N, C-alpha and C positions, 0 to 999 in steps of 0.2 A: 282553492288554495293552489298556488303555482307549484309545478313540480321541479324537484331538484335534478339538474342534468346529471346523468350518469357517466361513468368513464374514469380513466386514471387522471389523477390531478397533474396539473402542469408542473414542470421542474421549477424548484425554488419556492415550493409552497403554494403554487397557483396564483401568485401575485403577479400581475402584469409588470413588465419592466424589470424584473429581478431574476437571478439565476440564469437559466437557459432560454429565457424568453427572447424572441426575435424583435428586433427593432429596425424596421426598414429592410428586411431580408438578411440581416447580419446577426449572427448568434454571439452573444457577449459571454465571456468565461465567467464562471462563478467565482466567489471570493476565495475559496480554497485553492482553485486553479491559479488565480493570479498571485497567491502567496508562494507557491512553489515554482513559479516561472523562472527559468534560467536568466541571469543577469547578462549573460553573453549571447542571448538569443539574436539571431539575425533579423534586423528590422529593414524594412525598405527605406532606401535613401530618400531623405526629404529634399524636395526641390527648393532651391534658393528663392526666397520671397522676392517678388518683382519690386517691391517697394524699396528694397535696399539696393538696387541696381545703381541709382544715381549716386548714392553715398559711396559705393565702391569705386565707381568712375571718378568721383571727387578726390578720394583717398589716392587712387593711382596717379592722377594728375599732380597732386602735391608731391608724391614720392619722386617722380620724374624731375620736378623742379628742384628738389633737394640734391638729387644726384648731379644735375647741372651746375648747381650753385657750388657744390663741393669741388668739382673738376675745375670750375673757373678760379675759385680762391686758391687752389693748389698751384695753378699757373701763376696767379698773381703773387702769391707768396715767394715762389721760386724767382719770379722776375724782380721782386723787390730786393731779394737777397743778392742776386747777381748785380743789379744796378748799384746797390749800396757798395759792394766790393769794388766794382769799377770806379765809381766816383771817389771812394777812399784812395785807390791806387793812383788815379790821375791827379788829385790834389797833392798827395804825398811826394809823388815823383816830381812834378813840376815845381813845387816849393823847395825841394831838396836839391835838384839839380840846377834850376835856373834862377831860384830866388824869387820868382814871380808869385805875389800873394794871391794864390787860386785857392778857394773862391773869393771873389772881391768883395762879398757882402759880410765877411767876418773880419775880426780885428787882424790887423797886419802882424801884431806882435805874438800871435798864437803860433805854437810849434807846429810842424807839419802833421804830426799825429793828431793833434786836437782839430786843425783845420780840415783834414781828411775825414775825421770822425763826423764833424758837423755837416760836412757835404754829403756824406753817406746817409745820414739820418734824414736829411731833406729829400734826397733823391728817393729813398725807399718810401718815405711818407707820400710823396707824389705818385709814385707807382701804385700803392695801395688805394689811393683816392681814385685813380683812374680805373682800378678794378671794380671799386664800388660803383662807379658810373656805368661800367659795362653791364653789371648785374641789374641796375635799375632800367637801363635801355632795353635790355633783353625781356624784361617783364612788361614794359609799357610801350615802347616804340614799335611802330609798323615795320620799319626798316632799321634795325638796331645798329648794324655795322656802319651804315652810311651816316646815321646820326652821330655815332661815336667818332667816326673820322672827322666830321666837321667840328665836334666839341674838342677833340683832342688836338686838331690843328690849331685852333684858337688858343688853347692852353699852351701849346709849344711855342707859339708866337710870343705870348706874354712872359713865359719863363726865359725866353731868349732875350727880350728887350728889357727885362728887369735889371741885369747888371749894368746896362748902358744907362738906365734911368737913375740908378743909385749913385753912379759916379765912381771916381777912383782913378788909379793909374790905367793908362790906356792899354797897356799890355794885359794887366790882370782882368780888366773888364772885357777885352776882346776874347781872352782865353776862356773865361767863365761863359760868356755867351756862346762860344763855340761848342764847349762841352754840353751846355744846357740843350743846345739845338741837336747835337748828335744823340744825346741820351734820350731826349724827349721823343724824337723820330723813332728810335728803336723801341721804346716802351709802347707807343701808340701802335706801331706795326705788330708787335707780339700780342697786344691785348686785342687788336681787331682780328687777327688770325685766330685767336682763341674764341672770340665771339662768333665768327663765321663757322668754326668747327663745332661748337656746341649748339648753336642755332637758337631762335627764340624760344622761350618757354611755352609749352602748349596750353591753350586756353581751355577751361572746363565748359563743355557744351552738354547740358542734360538732355 
């Protein structure tokens, strides 16, 4: 008959893996010790999981892109407001002082206030469209500023030639074309400067 080993029983009733038994050289606390453990006990800081590093980098790249887009649209909205005010003032002053129906693409019977309002809305809309074009080129083009200058130059030529193609009194079409040229060049210059200052959006590389 086999002899029963003598000696004090192991902690936790002698059952392996319970109580104070060691696992791999580490002593695990008993159940009553875990119950009274302080909730504010200092624990070693966990190292960030390496598998989340790419996700954090992707989130940071999106955050930088959002900041750049906000800056760009603040500049674009400010430019649209200034452009609209200048267009309204130009049309109102020219119609009031000289009687030339500027802009030439609206009805000649409109009052200076109505004509100036229509011209201001069109100018502000073009400015916002150019801002959207800058944002697209910053995200996709290899050289966004150069691409925008080419696109903006073509657009300025089109809006300058539009009054001449529509027809009307020579003075009105010439004045409208000159205003479109000056305003378009100014808006393209401001938008290109904003694009150069903000820079292209960073691409995510895991």
